[in-house]
LUMMIDO-501018 format. One line per 2 residues: number of its first residue (from 0); their letters; for each residue x, y, z of N, C-alpha, C. Coordinates in Angstrom, 3 decimals, m for minus. Each point is the difference from the previous one (the first is absolute). Layout:
NUM) A) X Y Z X Y Z X Y Z  ...
//
This chain:
0) MR) 0.701 m0.926 m0.109 m0.764 1.044 m0.219 0.837 0.891 0.202  m0.326 1.137 m0.610 0.959 1.138 m0.275 m1.033 1.280 0.294
2) EY) 0.703 1.019 0.411 m0.722 1.292 0.587 0.671 1.249 m1.071  m0.788 0.552 m0.677 0.463 1.074 m1.092 m0.643 1.248 0.578
4) KI) 1.132 0.944 0.560 m0.356 1.117 0.419 m0.683 0.912 m1.419  m1.115 0.959 0.531 m0.544 0.632 m1.445 0.692 1.428 0.171
6) KR) 0.499 0.582 m0.937 0.456 1.199 0.059 m0.787 0.853 0.451  0.466 1.041 0.739 m0.727 1.140 0.755 m0.713 1.094 m1.055
8) GH) m1.156 0.220 0.058 m0.666 0.563 m1.074 m0.865 m0.486 m1.276  0.670 m1.311 0.048 m0.302 m0.922 m1.172 m1.469 m0.487 0.312
10) NV) m0.798 0.282 m0.741 m1.628 m0.428 0.231 m0.410 m0.791 m1.102  m0.151 m1.213 m0.281 m0.717 m0.614 m1.092 m0.759 m1.335 0.677
12) DI) m0.780 m0.280 m1.176 m1.046 m0.834 0.487 0.484 m1.614 m0.050  0.498 m0.362 0.599 1.043 m1.394 m0.048 m0.762 m1.009 m0.367
14) GE) m1.346 m0.061 0.264 m0.956 m1.022 m0.507 m0.418 0.304 m1.363  m0.087 0.882 m0.338 0.100 0.534 m1.613 0.909 m0.609 m0.623
16) LA) 1.630 0.371 0.435 0.780 m0.379 m0.683 0.281 m1.734 0.032  m0.322 m0.713 0.708 m0.093 m1.458 0.181 m0.766 m0.331 m1.081
18) SK) m1.039 0.606 m0.014 m1.202 m0.432 m1.042 0.672 0.178 m1.685  0.565 1.272 m0.217 0.830 0.548 m0.977 0.943 m1.177 m0.499
20) YF) 0.736 m0.301 0.791 1.587 m0.912 m0.316 m0.484 m1.647 0.146  m1.202 m0.162 0.825 m0.090 m1.570 0.216 m1.170 m0.491 0.128
22) GA) m1.298 1.037 m0.151 m1.297 m0.189 m0.395 m0.470 m0.629 1.494  0.475 0.460 1.013 m0.407 m0.353 1.314 m1.000 1.160 0.506
24) KG) m1.141 m0.675 0.581 m0.839 0.839 0.764 m0.323 m0.368 1.310  m0.501 1.147 0.820 m0.255 m0.059 1.376 0.425 1.107 0.762
26) DI) 0.084 0.155 1.314 0.198 0.803 0.947 1.427 m0.345 0.502  1.021 1.384 m0.505 1.209 m0.156 0.421 0.250 0.225 1.460
28) YK) m0.834 0.504 0.582 0.348 0.346 1.619 m0.608 m1.242 0.768  m0.601 m1.064 m0.379 m0.767 m1.165 0.550 1.221 m0.990 m0.451
30) GL) 0.376 m0.200 m1.104 0.864 m0.886 m0.573 m0.298 m0.342 m1.223  0.613 m0.296 m1.211 0.152 m0.237 m1.023 0.587 m1.019 m0.566
32) KF) m0.691 m1.346 m0.250 0.731 m1.262 m0.613 m0.075 0.165 m1.461  1.052 m0.751 m0.632 m0.460 m0.360 m1.612 1.381 m0.677 m0.525
34) EA) m0.200 m0.437 m0.951 1.216 m0.860 m0.554 0.519 0.597 m1.449  1.168 0.185 0.090 0.801 0.893 m1.257 0.912 m1.148 m0.547
36) EG) 0.041 0.042 m1.042 0.643 m1.154 m0.863 1.490 0.809 0.082  0.848 m1.323 0.430 1.472 0.188 0.186 0.315 0.427 1.400
38) IG) m1.097 0.666 0.675 0.469 0.835 1.354 m0.399 m1.496 1.015  m1.391 m0.143 m0.198 m0.594 m0.945 0.901 m1.004 0.447 0.535
40) EV) m0.549 m0.506 1.353 m1.219 0.249 0.760 0.312 1.390 0.786  m0.263 1.112 m0.169 0.342 1.143 0.648 m1.325 0.443 0.913
42) SM) 0.600 0.429 1.364 m0.985 0.505 0.817 0.510 1.546 0.523  m0.818 0.907 m0.107 0.262 1.406 0.240 m0.933 0.659 0.677
44) RQ) 0.518 1.124 0.987 m0.809 0.717 0.660 0.437 1.092 0.132  m0.378 1.172 0.053 0.605 1.553 0.490 m0.546 0.178 1.555
46) EK) 1.028 0.428 0.620 m0.142 0.330 1.341 0.631 1.287 0.155  m0.701 1.011 0.174 0.397 1.463 m0.062 0.887 0.388 m0.956
48) NS) 1.493 m0.073 0.077 1.118 0.584 m0.945 0.594 m0.997 m0.384  m0.430 m1.199 m0.071 0.511 m1.394 m0.058 m0.602 m0.525 m0.960
50) LI) 0.450 m0.980 m0.810 m0.583 m1.082 m0.926 0.709 m1.467 0.216  m0.873 m0.757 0.812 0.575 m1.466 0.595 m0.250 m1.028 m1.161
52) ID) 1.045 m0.274 m0.305 m0.333 m1.297 m1.193 1.140 m1.211 0.374  m1.242 m0.972 m0.464 0.557 m1.422 0.665 m0.258 m0.860 m1.571
54) IV) 1.163 m0.976 m0.182 m0.133 m0.400 m1.726 0.563 m1.573 0.573  m1.224 m0.973 m0.407 0.689 m1.406 m0.167 0.067 m0.097 m1.753
56) PP) 1.223 m0.556 m0.012 0.636 m0.326 m1.349 m1.029 m0.999 m0.515  0.075 0.374 m1.487 m0.732 m1.176 m1.083 0.941 m1.174 0.046
58) KK) m0.467 m1.424 m0.008 0.631 m1.056 m0.261 0.503 m0.315 m1.176  m0.604 0.939 m1.108 0.649 m0.289 m1.532 0.908 1.462 m0.023
60) IC) 1.075 m0.017 m0.176 0.957 1.235 m0.516 m0.751 0.584 m1.202  0.296 1.242 m0.214 m0.638 0.656 m1.463 1.236 0.584 0.104
62) GD) 0.536 0.001 m1.469 1.416 0.549 m0.408 m0.246 1.467 m0.919  m1.142 0.561 0.244 m0.370 1.308 m0.605 0.491 1.049 0.917
64) YN) 1.058 0.691 m0.221 0.392 1.313 0.587 m0.927 1.082 0.103  m0.956 0.090 m1.044 m1.038 1.004 0.338 m0.754 0.195 1.160
66) VI) m0.113 m1.218 0.548 m0.435 m0.123 1.380 0.421 0.883 0.998  1.478 m0.186 0.028 0.777 1.011 0.993 m0.338 1.259 m0.296
68) KR) 0.131 0.559 m1.334 m0.227 1.184 m0.361 m1.433 0.537 0.382  m0.839 m0.671 m0.148 m1.467 0.458 0.536 m0.029 m0.080 1.563
70) WN) 0.640 m0.646 0.537 m0.172 m0.102 1.762 0.490 1.100 0.665  1.539 0.637 m0.756 0.688 0.991 0.359 m0.769 1.261 m0.333
72) NF) m0.615 0.217 m1.161 m0.803 0.750 m0.438 m1.051 0.350 0.908  m0.913 m1.102 0.513 m1.016 0.502 0.881 0.542 0.275 1.379
74) LF) 1.106 m0.721 0.291 0.529 0.556 1.512 0.318 1.527 m0.176  0.600 0.340 m1.277 0.471 1.505 m0.102 m1.051 0.889 0.213
76) EA) m1.357 m0.297 m0.800 m1.227 0.620 0.250 m0.606 m0.027 1.194  0.160 m0.893 0.361 m0.968 m0.283 1.393 1.028 0.643 1.329
78) TG) 1.213 m0.053 m0.194 0.869 0.607 1.362 0.587 1.390 m0.511  0.167 0.133 m1.107 0.648 1.368 m0.352 1.492 m0.438 m0.172
80) KD) 0.496 m0.949 0.463 1.452 0.045 0.103 0.598 m1.113 m1.150  1.112 m0.103 m0.445 0.167 m0.702 m1.072 1.077 m1.024 0.407
82) VK) 0.641 m0.992 m0.587 0.368 m1.095 0.399 1.580 0.358 0.840  0.485 1.224 m0.313 1.340 0.153 0.592 m0.542 0.662 1.486
84) ER) m1.012 0.564 0.132 m0.581 0.779 1.571 m0.390 m1.264 0.604  m0.903 m0.863 m0.366 m0.581 m1.227 0.502 1.090 m0.916 0.623
86) KK) 1.181 m0.007 m0.684 1.234 m1.049 0.357 0.872 0.634 1.007  m0.060 1.511 m0.300 0.640 0.656 1.241 m0.551 m0.250 1.308
88) EF) m1.420 0.029 m0.235 m0.792 m0.088 1.156 0.008 m1.253 0.967  0.191 m1.098 m0.864 0.046 m1.306 0.389 1.346 m0.118 0.455
90) GK) 1.078 0.460 m0.217 1.127 0.020 0.502 0.351 0.563 1.195  m1.039 0.851 0.494 0.156 0.769 1.228 m0.730 m1.166 1.131
92) IE) m0.927 m0.625 m0.441 m0.963 m0.915 0.882 0.803 m1.279 0.193  0.885 m0.334 m0.937 0.843 m1.693 0.368 1.245 0.336 0.694
//
């Protein structure tokens, strides 16, 4: 399980983004579960200024790298932080 901090002043509808990128529907504050090809079973919820995501990897591995790009684009739009900023943030935690 990972917690992604949302950038201060970055206000977007994460439920709408999940629908746009993965076709997921539901309430992001209560918890949203969906299956994403190449990523696995994703459970996410928003708590104040954080996005909590838990992923159960798929049994069959997908060789399509567009999945990674789509996931990173989703996280960028949802949190307002690019890959470099998110990596730096995780470096502080661990």
